[in-house]
C-alpha positions as CSV (number, residue, x, y, z in Angstrom):
1,M,-51.6,9.2,120.5
2,A,-48.6,9.5,122.8
3,C,-46.0,6.9,122.2
4,S,-42.9,6.1,124.3
5,G,-39.8,5.1,122.5
6,P,-39.3,4.4,118.8
7,Q,-42.1,2.8,116.8
8,K,-41.8,0.0,114.2
9,K,-44.0,0.1,111.1
10,T,-45.3,-2.7,109.0
11,I,-48.3,-3.6,106.8
12,A,-51.5,-4.8,108.6
13,H,-54.3,-6.6,106.9
14,I,-57.9,-5.5,107.6
15,T,-59.9,-8.5,108.7
16,Q,-63.2,-6.8,109.5
17,R,-65.0,-3.5,109.2
18,R,-68.0,-2.9,111.4
19,L,-70.2,0.3,111.5
20,Q,-70.7,1.4,115.1
21,N,-73.6,3.3,116.6
22,G,-72.8,7.0,116.0
23,G,-71.4,6.4,112.6
24,N,-67.8,5.5,113.4
25,L,-66.1,2.4,111.9
26,M,-64.5,-0.3,114.0
27,V,-61.6,-1.7,111.9
28,S,-60.1,-5.1,113.0
29,Y,-56.6,-5.9,111.7
30,Q,-53.7,-8.3,112.0
31,F,-50.0,-8.0,111.4
32,H,-46.8,-10.1,111.9
33,D,-43.7,-9.2,113.8
34,G,-40.9,-11.7,114.4
35,G,-43.0,-14.6,113.1
36,Q,-45.8,-13.8,115.6
37,L,-49.3,-12.8,114.6
38,F,-50.9,-9.9,116.4
39,L,-54.6,-8.9,116.3
40,D,-56.0,-5.5,117.2
41,S,-58.8,-3.1,116.3
42,M,-59.2,0.6,116.2
43,E,-62.3,2.9,116.0
44,V,-62.0,5.6,113.3
45,Q,-64.3,8.0,111.5
46,N,-66.3,6.3,108.9
47,K,-64.2,6.4,105.7
48,I,-63.4,4.4,102.7
49,F,-60.3,2.1,102.8
50,P,-59.4,1.5,99.2
51,H,-57.3,-1.6,100.1
52,D,-57.4,-4.3,102.6
53,S,-53.8,-3.5,103.7
54,V,-52.8,-0.4,105.8
55,W,-49.7,0.7,107.6
56,V,-49.6,0.1,111.3
57,A,-47.2,1.4,113.9
58,F,-46.4,-0.5,117.1
59,S,-44.0,-0.7,120.0
60,P,-41.2,-3.3,119.5
61,E,-41.4,-4.0,123.3
62,N,-45.1,-4.4,123.3
63,P,-46.5,-5.1,119.8
64,Q,-50.1,-5.3,121.2
65,N,-49.7,-1.5,121.6
66,S,-50.4,-0.7,118.0
67,H,-52.4,1.9,115.9
68,L,-53.2,2.3,112.3
69,L,-51.4,5.0,110.3
70,L,-54.2,6.6,108.3
71,P,-53.9,9.4,105.7
């Protein structure tokens, strides 16, 4: 994913996992920045997430522009 400018990182909490047609997994998550709550989702290959918390990277100017940092 192409990003412009520096990215911030924080912990996001997974709120929902949903299996999509075709076998991919839609992961909904939320995170806080500056006291504000942001909600987003990302479709990934179906995999096991051992925890309900994952790292997320986002643009400080536009926190809605986020993506999960998956191993």
